[in-house]
Residue, then its C-alpha position, 0 to 999 in steps of 0.5 A: m453504618c460502614v467503616h470510613s475506609m470501606c465506604s471510600l473503597s466502595r465509592r472508588r469501585v463505583l467510580f472506576a466501574g462508571v469510567a470503565s463502562a464509558a470507555v468501553a462504550t466510546f471505544s465500541l462506538h469508535d470501532a463501529r464508525a471505523d468499520q463503516p465505509s464513508t458515504a460522503p465524498g472525501p478530498n480524494a474523490i477524484a478520477p483515477s486518471d487525475a490521481l495518476a497524473r498527480l503522481l507522475q507530476g510529483n515524480e517529475r519534481y522528484a527526479a528534477n530535485t525540485p520537490a514541493n513537499k518540504d513542510y511535513s508538519a503542515g496538516r498534521a492536526a487535520r490528519v489525526t481524525a481522517q486520511f484521504p490518500i489519492a492512491a494505494i501503492l503495492g511496492c517493494a520493501d527495498s530501502r532505496v525506494s520510498p513511494e512518498l518521496a518518489f511521487d513527491q507526496g505528503p503524509g496522508d496522500l499515499f496508502v502504501v503496502r510493501v513486500a519484497g518483490n511487490f507481489v500480491n499475497d493475502d495480507g497485502l490484498a486485504s490491506l488494499e481492499y481496506g484502502v479501496k473500500f474504507l479510504g476511497v482510493p481511486l488508484i492502485v499502483v503496482l510499483g516495481h523497480t530496477h535491480c530488484g533483489a527479490v527478482s534477482a533471487a528468483v532468477k538465481v534459483i531458477r537458473e542455478g538451482a540456488v537454495l535460499p534459507g528461511h522463508l525466502p523460498e516463498l518469495v521465489r515461489a511468488i515471483r517464479p511465474a514472472v521469470k518463466i514468462a520473461r524467459t520466453h522473450g529472450h531479450g537478454d536481461l532476464v532480471a529486467d524482463a522479469t521485473i516488468e512481467n512481475v508487475r504486469l502479473n500482479v496488476n492483472r491479479l488485482r484487476v480481477s481479484k474477488p470480492l472487492i477490488g475487481e468489482y470496483v475496477r469493473a465499475g470504473r471506480v478504481h484503476v490498477v496500473g503498473a510502474i517501474y521506478d528506476l533507481a539511477s534516475g529516480k524516474v517512474r515509467v508506467v507499464d501495462 
């Protein structure tokens, strides 16, 4: 015969162990499902050209100040269990550029990766690979913008030999190739030219990246395009 308090403690331990085991099993099952690409076509299973058309139509509404997206609570419950973005955006971290607003898309419509200077690094590439492989995005847009501070910093370092603090030289290192290409054009506005060349370079990098995105591009399942957002007008133009 056991003491009442000891019996209660044993029962609590058994109960806790059972609950913990069930939680672990559920968590593991959930992770296993999350790690598997979807086999059924989702609502975003559209042609890349259609996805781009939807983005550009949304941008026209945004630039005209007639956005369609006004109720951000709509669809919130449905988004709890899944997401079906129609495009992935590699954008700049600039606070003046918000892809969801610029393309007049609602929550869940865009899979956005942002870094100052909108260039591809390992972390960003992994995120975009996730968007392609597991979320089924048909389109990737490399989105630069006018008056980009990261590009301007790279130009200043190359022109004047400026020294930047912290990890900022890593941004310059990533953008430097675009500045060098832009200098050969001689159009006069080096920052503007470098911004465009930076977009083009990163579009090309994604189109041939291994082992995932390049394969999807070659198969025609994903398109990668470049675009520039104009801070003054809010308009987006495609560059390639």
